[in-house]
Backbone as a printed PyTorch tensor [residue, N CA C, xyz], in Angstrom:
tensor([[[-68.3130, -13.0980,  15.4100],
         [-67.3830, -13.4940,  14.3710],
         [-68.1030, -14.4400,  13.4120]],

        [[-67.8000, -14.3240,  12.1310],
         [-68.4020, -15.2490,  11.1620],
         [-68.0190, -16.6950,  11.4840]],

        [[-68.9590, -17.6020,  11.3290],
         [-68.6940, -19.0070,  11.6680],
         [-67.6030, -19.6110,  10.7820]],

        [[-67.3740, -19.0320,   9.6030],
         [-66.3310, -19.5490,   8.7130],
         [-64.9400, -19.4560,   9.3410]],

        [[-64.7400, -18.5030,  10.2670],
         [-63.4300, -18.3490,  10.8930],
         [-63.0670, -19.5540,  11.7430]],

        [[-64.0420, -20.2770,  12.2240],
         [-63.7450, -21.4740,  13.0110],
         [-63.5590, -22.7030,  12.1190]],

        [[-63.7970, -22.5600,  10.8260],
         [-63.6480, -23.6660,   9.8660],
         [-62.3160, -23.5250,   9.1470]],

        [[-61.2770, -24.1580,   9.6890],
         [-59.9290, -24.0030,   9.1470],
         [-59.8310, -24.4960,   7.6960]],

        [[-60.5870, -25.5080,   7.3320],
         [-60.5510, -26.0050,   5.9440],
         [-61.1000, -24.9630,   4.9780]],

        [[-62.1520, -24.2820,   5.3580],
         [-62.7180, -23.2040,   4.5410],
         [-61.6870, -22.0850,   4.3640]],

        [[-61.0230, -21.7090,   5.4420],
         [-60.0220, -20.6420,   5.4010],
         [-58.8330, -21.0690,   4.5440]],

        [[-58.3580, -22.2940,   4.7030],
         [-57.2470, -22.7890,   3.8750],
         [-57.5870, -22.6840,   2.3930]],

        [[-58.7950, -23.1140,   2.0480],
         [-59.2380, -23.1390,   0.6550],
         [-59.3700, -21.7310,   0.0690]],

        [[-59.7160, -20.7570,   0.8790],
         [-59.9890, -19.4100,   0.3880],
         [-58.8780, -18.3980,   0.6680]],

        [[-57.7690, -18.8460,   1.2360],
         [-56.6910, -17.9010,   1.5530],
         [-55.8000, -17.6600,   0.3320]],

        [[-55.1910, -16.4730,   0.3240],
         [-54.2770, -16.0920,  -0.7510],
         [-52.8310, -16.3590,  -0.3900]],

        [[-52.5610, -16.4830,   0.8900],
         [-51.1910, -16.6670,   1.3660],
         [-51.2580, -17.3520,   2.7200]],

        [[-50.1730, -17.9890,   3.1220],
         [-50.1250, -18.6000,   4.4510],
         [-48.6890, -18.6480,   4.9290]],

        [[-48.5110, -18.6910,   6.2400],
         [-47.2000, -18.8850,   6.8440],
         [-47.3900, -19.5460,   8.1920]],

        [[-46.3150, -20.0880,   8.7240],
         [-46.3740, -20.7880,  10.0030],
         [-45.3440, -20.2230,  10.9620]],

        [[-45.6830, -20.2810,  12.2320],
         [-44.7350, -19.9950,  13.3020],
         [-44.5890, -21.3020,  14.0770]],

        [[-43.8730, -21.2930,  15.1400],
         [-43.6840, -22.5030,  15.9350],
         [-45.0120, -23.0700,  16.4190]],

        [[-45.9150, -22.1970,  16.8620],
         [-47.1640, -22.6530,  17.4640],
         [-48.4130, -22.3910,  16.6440]],

        [[-48.2740, -21.6750,  15.5190],
         [-49.4590, -21.2300,  14.7990],
         [-49.3550, -21.4300,  13.2860]],

        [[-50.5170, -21.5660,  12.6550],
         [-50.6530, -21.4910,  11.2050],
         [-51.4640, -20.2310,  10.9260]],

        [[-50.9410, -19.3840,  10.0410],
         [-51.5760, -18.1020,   9.7590],
         [-51.9590, -18.0520,   8.2820]],

        [[-53.2040, -17.6750,   8.0100],
         [-53.7320, -17.5860,   6.6600],
         [-54.0940, -16.1360,   6.3750]],

        [[-53.7860, -15.6900,   5.1630],
         [-54.0020, -14.2990,   4.7920],
         [-54.9100, -14.2430,   3.5660]],

        [[-55.8860, -13.3540,   3.6260],
         [-56.8080, -13.1390,   2.5170],
         [-56.7410, -11.6590,   2.1420]],

        [[-56.4860, -11.3890,   0.8610],
         [-56.4550, -10.0160,   0.3540],
         [-57.6840,  -9.7970,  -0.5090]],

        [[-58.4590,  -8.7580,  -0.2080],
         [-59.6450,  -8.4380,  -1.0020],
         [-59.8910,  -6.9380,  -0.9910]],

        [[-60.0900,  -6.3780,  -2.1520],
         [-60.5310,  -4.9860,  -2.3140],
         [-59.7550,  -3.9830,  -1.4620]],

        [[-58.4430,  -4.1370,  -1.3920],
         [-57.6240,  -3.1820,  -0.6470],
         [-57.4910,  -3.4580,   0.8360]],

        [[-57.9740,  -4.6350,   1.2820],
         [-57.9050,  -5.0090,   2.6920],
         [-57.1440,  -6.3180,   2.8650]],

        [[-56.6130,  -6.4790,   4.0670],
         [-55.9220,  -7.7190,   4.4220],
         [-56.5910,  -8.2960,   5.6680]],

        [[-57.0050,  -9.5540,   5.5660],
         [-57.5790, -10.2810,   6.6870],
         [-56.5970, -11.3920,   7.0320]],

        [[-56.1210, -11.3950,   8.2730],
         [-55.1530, -12.3910,   8.7220],
         [-55.8140, -13.2150,   9.8220]],

        [[-55.8080, -14.5420,   9.6570],
         [-56.4540, -15.4350,  10.6120],
         [-55.4230, -16.4480,  11.0900]],

        [[-55.2190, -16.4930,  12.3960],
         [-54.2230, -17.3740,  12.9820],
         [-54.8970, -18.4530,  13.8290]],

        [[-54.3990, -19.6820,  13.6750],
         [-54.8880, -20.8220,  14.4560],
         [-53.7180, -21.4470,  15.2160]],

        [[-53.9960, -21.8560,  16.4470],
         [-53.0150, -22.6590,  17.1680],
         [-52.8820, -23.9950,  16.4500]],

        [[-51.6600, -24.5620,  16.4630],
         [-51.4470, -25.8570,  15.8050],
         [-52.0240, -27.0010,  16.6270]],

        [[-51.7840, -26.9800,  17.9470],
         [-52.3150, -28.0320,  18.7990],
         [-52.7950, -27.4580,  20.1130]],

        [[-54.0090, -27.6460,  20.4790],
         [-55.0830, -28.1390,  19.6260],
         [-55.4530, -27.0650,  18.6030]],

        [[-56.0100, -27.4760,  17.4820],
         [-56.3800, -26.5230,  16.4370],
         [-57.5710, -25.7030,  16.9210]],

        [[-57.3090, -24.4170,  17.1460],
         [-58.3800, -23.4860,  17.5150],
         [-57.9430, -22.0810,  17.1410]],

        [[-58.9150, -21.1930,  17.0230],
         [-58.6540, -19.8200,  16.6130],
         [-57.7510, -19.1100,  17.6130]],

        [[-56.7160, -18.4680,  17.1040],
         [-55.7800, -17.7070,  17.9230],
         [-56.1140, -16.2150,  17.8630]],

        [[-56.1740, -15.6480,  16.6450],
         [-56.5680, -14.2530,  16.4740],
         [-57.0210, -13.9880,  15.0450]],

        [[-57.6970, -12.8550,  14.8650],
         [-58.0920, -12.3560,  13.5550],
         [-57.6870, -10.8910,  13.5040]],

        [[-57.0260, -10.5000,  12.4200],
         [-56.6060,  -9.1150,  12.2420],
         [-57.1460,  -8.6030,  10.9080]],

        [[-57.6810,  -7.3930,  10.9140],
         [-58.2670,  -6.7920,   9.7240],
         [-57.6670,  -5.4130,   9.5390]],

        [[-57.0900,  -5.1590,   8.3550],
         [-56.5180,  -3.8420,   8.1150],
         [-56.6180,  -3.4430,   6.6500]],

        [[-56.6550,  -2.1530,   6.4430],
         [-56.6850,  -1.6000,   5.0910],
         [-55.2500,  -1.4870,   4.6070]],

        [[-54.9710,  -1.9550,   3.3800],
         [-53.6100,  -1.8900,   2.8700],
         [-53.4840,  -0.9980,   1.6360]],

        [[-54.5990,  -0.5100,   1.1200],
         [-54.5860,   0.3570,  -0.0520],
         [-55.1510,   1.7220,   0.3380]],

        [[-54.2930,   2.7280,   0.3580],
         [-54.7140,   4.0680,   0.7700],
         [-55.7190,   4.6990,  -0.1810]],

        [[-55.8410,   4.1620,  -1.3870],
         [-56.7670,   4.7260,  -2.3670],
         [-58.2160,   4.3170,  -2.0960]],

        [[-58.4090,   3.3170,  -1.2590],
         [-59.7520,   2.8200,  -0.9560],
         [-60.4160,   3.7510,   0.0530]],

        [[-61.6030,   4.2400,  -0.2760],
         [-62.3760,   5.0480,   0.6650],
         [-62.9550,   4.1130,   1.7100]],

        [[-62.8440,   4.4730,   2.9550],
         [-63.2690,   3.5710,   4.0110],
         [-64.2480,   4.2580,   4.9430]],

        [[-65.3290,   3.5590,   5.2650],
         [-66.3350,   4.0890,   6.1660],
         [-65.8860,   4.0030,   7.6220]],

        [[-64.9960,   3.0480,   7.9380],
         [-64.6580,   2.8130,   9.3320],
         [-63.1790,   3.0370,   9.6350]],

        [[-62.2890,   2.3950,   8.8800],
         [-60.8610,   2.5880,   9.1160],
         [-60.4570,   3.9750,   8.6250]],

        [[-59.2860,   4.4160,   9.0030],
         [-58.7600,   5.7420,   8.6540],
         [-59.5630,   6.8770,   9.2660]],

        [[-60.2200,   6.6240,  10.3700],
         [-60.9570,   7.6590,  11.0880],
         [-60.3100,   7.8800,  12.4540]],

        [[-60.5120,   9.0600,  13.0160],
         [-59.9720,   9.3230,  14.3430],
         [-60.8710,   8.6800,  15.4040]],

        [[-60.4350,   8.7260,  16.6440],
         [-61.1460,   8.0600,  17.7370],
         [-62.5720,   8.5770,  17.8950]],

        [[-62.7650,   9.8690,  17.7310],
         [-64.1080,  10.4290,  17.8940],
         [-65.0680,   9.9140,  16.8240]],

        [[-64.6070,   9.8410,  15.5920],
         [-65.4490,   9.3320,  14.4990],
         [-65.7290,   7.8490,  14.6780]],

        [[-64.7120,   7.0810,  15.0970],
         [-64.9090,   5.6430,  15.3370],
         [-65.9480,   5.4550,  16.4360]],

        [[-65.8250,   6.1980,  17.5330],
         [-66.7930,   6.0840,  18.6220],
         [-68.1900,   6.4960,  18.1690]],

        [[-68.2870,   7.5230,  17.3610],
         [-69.5860,   7.9620,  16.8350],
         [-70.2250,   6.8560,  15.9840]],

        [[-69.4240,   6.2120,  15.1170],
         [-69.9310,   5.1200,  14.2770],
         [-70.3220,   3.9000,  15.1200]],

        [[-69.4930,   3.5680,  16.1180],
         [-69.8120,   2.4380,  17.0010],
         [-71.0900,   2.7140,  17.7940]],

        [[-71.2270,   3.9400,  18.2620],
         [-72.4250,   4.3160,  19.0270],
         [-73.6710,   4.1870,  18.1550]],

        [[-73.5700,   4.6030,  16.8930],
         [-74.7080,   4.5330,  15.9730],
         [-75.0590,   3.0890,  15.6180]],

        [[-74.0500,   2.2410,  15.4660],
         [-74.2810,   0.8560,  15.0310],
         [-74.5860,  -0.0640,  16.2040]],

        [[-73.7660,   0.0110,  17.2700],
         [-73.8570,  -0.9470,  18.3780],
         [-74.3100,  -0.3360,  19.6940]],

        [[-74.4590,   0.9850,  19.7340],
         [-74.7780,   1.6970,  20.9550],
         [-73.7010,   1.4790,  22.0280]],

        [[-72.4420,   1.3800,  21.5840],
         [-71.2980,   1.2080,  22.4820],
         [-70.1440,   2.0490,  21.9630]],

        [[-69.1930,   2.3490,  22.8380],
         [-67.9850,   3.0650,  22.4420],
         [-66.7690,   2.3050,  22.9490]],

        [[-65.6040,   2.7070,  22.4680],
         [-64.3630,   2.0370,  22.8510],
         [-64.0070,   2.3250,  24.3060]],

        [[-63.4180,   1.3440,  24.9490],
         [-62.9140,   1.4870,  26.3080],
         [-61.3980,   1.6150,  26.2310]],

        [[-60.8170,   2.4790,  27.0520],
         [-59.3810,   2.6920,  27.0590],
         [-58.7830,   1.9140,  28.2230]],

        [[-57.7410,   1.1080,  27.9320],
         [-57.0820,   0.3320,  28.9870],
         [-55.9720,   1.1670,  29.6370]],

        [[-55.3540,   0.6030,  30.6580],
         [-54.2670,   1.2860,  31.3710],
         [-53.1090,   1.6340,  30.4440]],

        [[-52.8630,   0.7690,  29.4440],
         [-51.7460,   1.0060,  28.5250],
         [-52.1730,   1.8260,  27.3030]],

        [[-53.3260,   2.5040,  27.4020],
         [-53.8370,   3.4160,  26.3760],
         [-54.2620,   2.7130,  25.0850]],

        [[-54.5450,   1.4050,  25.1640],
         [-55.0850,   0.6960,  24.0090],
         [-56.6020,   0.7840,  24.0590]],

        [[-57.2320,   0.6620,  22.9090],
         [-58.6880,   0.8040,  22.8050],
         [-59.3330,  -0.5410,  22.5480]],

        [[-60.3670,  -0.8670,  23.3180],
         [-61.0240,  -2.1670,  23.2370],
         [-62.5410,  -2.0300,  23.1880]],

        [[-63.1590,  -3.0140,  22.5780],
         [-64.6020,  -3.2020,  22.6380],
         [-64.7980,  -4.7100,  22.6900]],

        [[-65.0680,  -5.2390,  23.8780],
         [-65.1450,  -6.6880,  24.0460],
         [-63.8030,  -7.3340,  23.7360]],

        [[-63.8160,  -8.3120,  22.8360],
         [-62.5830,  -9.0170,  22.4610],
         [-61.8620,  -8.3520,  21.2900]],

        [[-62.3150,  -7.1790,  20.8790],
         [-61.7200,  -6.4710,  19.7580],
         [-60.7930,  -5.3720,  20.2610]],

        [[-59.5920,  -5.3160,  19.6960],
         [-58.6710,  -4.2200,  19.9690],
         [-58.6080,  -3.3480,  18.7220]],

        [[-58.7540,  -2.0530,  18.9100],
         [-58.7050,  -1.0960,  17.8140],
         [-57.3380,  -0.4190,  17.8690]],

        [[-56.5660,  -0.5550,  16.7900],
         [-55.1950,  -0.0570,  16.7770],
         [-55.1320,   1.2190,  15.9440]],

        [[-54.6800,   2.2870,  16.5900],
         [-54.5800,   3.5910,  15.9350],
         [-53.1230,   3.8980,  15.6250]],

        [[-52.8870,   4.5310,  14.4820],
         [-51.5610,   4.9750,  14.0830],
         [-51.6900,   6.4140,  13.6250]],

        [[-50.8820,   7.2990,  14.1800],
         [-50.9980,   8.7380,  13.8860],
         [-52.4290,   9.2110,  14.1000]],

        [[-53.0390,   8.7350,  15.1620],
         [-54.3950,   9.0490,  15.6120],
         [-55.5040,   8.6400,  14.6440]],

        [[-55.2130,   7.7650,  13.6780],
         [-56.2310,   7.2130,  12.7840],
         [-56.3090,   5.7020,  12.9650]],

        [[-57.5260,   5.1730,  12.9120],
         [-57.7130,   3.7300,  13.0630],
         [-57.0330,   3.0060,  11.9050]],

        [[-56.1060,   2.1080,  12.2500],
         [-55.3200,   1.3970,  11.2510],
         [-55.7830,  -0.0440,  11.0830]],

        [[-56.0990,  -0.7080,  12.1960],
         [-56.5170,  -2.0970,  12.1050],
         [-57.3610,  -2.4830,  13.3100]],

        [[-58.0630,  -3.5970,  13.1430],
         [-58.8970,  -4.1510,  14.1950],
         [-58.4100,  -5.5710,  14.4390]],

        [[-58.1940,  -5.8960,  15.6950],
         [-57.6000,  -7.1720,  16.0890],
         [-58.5890,  -7.8880,  17.0130]],

        [[-58.9190,  -9.1460,  16.7100],
         [-59.8490,  -9.9360,  17.5170],
         [-59.1220, -11.1090,  18.1470]],

        [[-59.3200, -11.2960,  19.4410],
         [-58.7740, -12.4540,  20.1470],
         [-59.9130, -13.1110,  20.9100]],

        [[-60.2050, -14.3990,  20.6390],
         [-61.2780, -15.0610,  21.3870],
         [-60.9070, -15.2320,  22.8510]],

        [[-61.9000, -15.4780,  23.6980],
         [-61.6530, -15.7130,  25.1320],
         [-60.7640, -16.9100,  25.3220]]])
């Protein structure tokens, strides 16, 4: 993960939107047809999750909007790894969850240990 994600002041300064829940502060950044959502616990302040998704269907994407076979092929080429399937049929690679909708990759969700 980029080191900037652990710098809440950097994220606050560069976010386009923000909202709060009871336990979290969430910052949203919109760029080039994508949405990056970064959530921090309020106390103690630490990274809760990062979510990345494409929000503009007109944007051509090398990674999102691909089926599981294409995603695995790209992961194998880049990282020499493929997605693991959990008991509940979710797809993971380390701390990353790959979320598919209508059999196409819709978003990538990161949760630190």
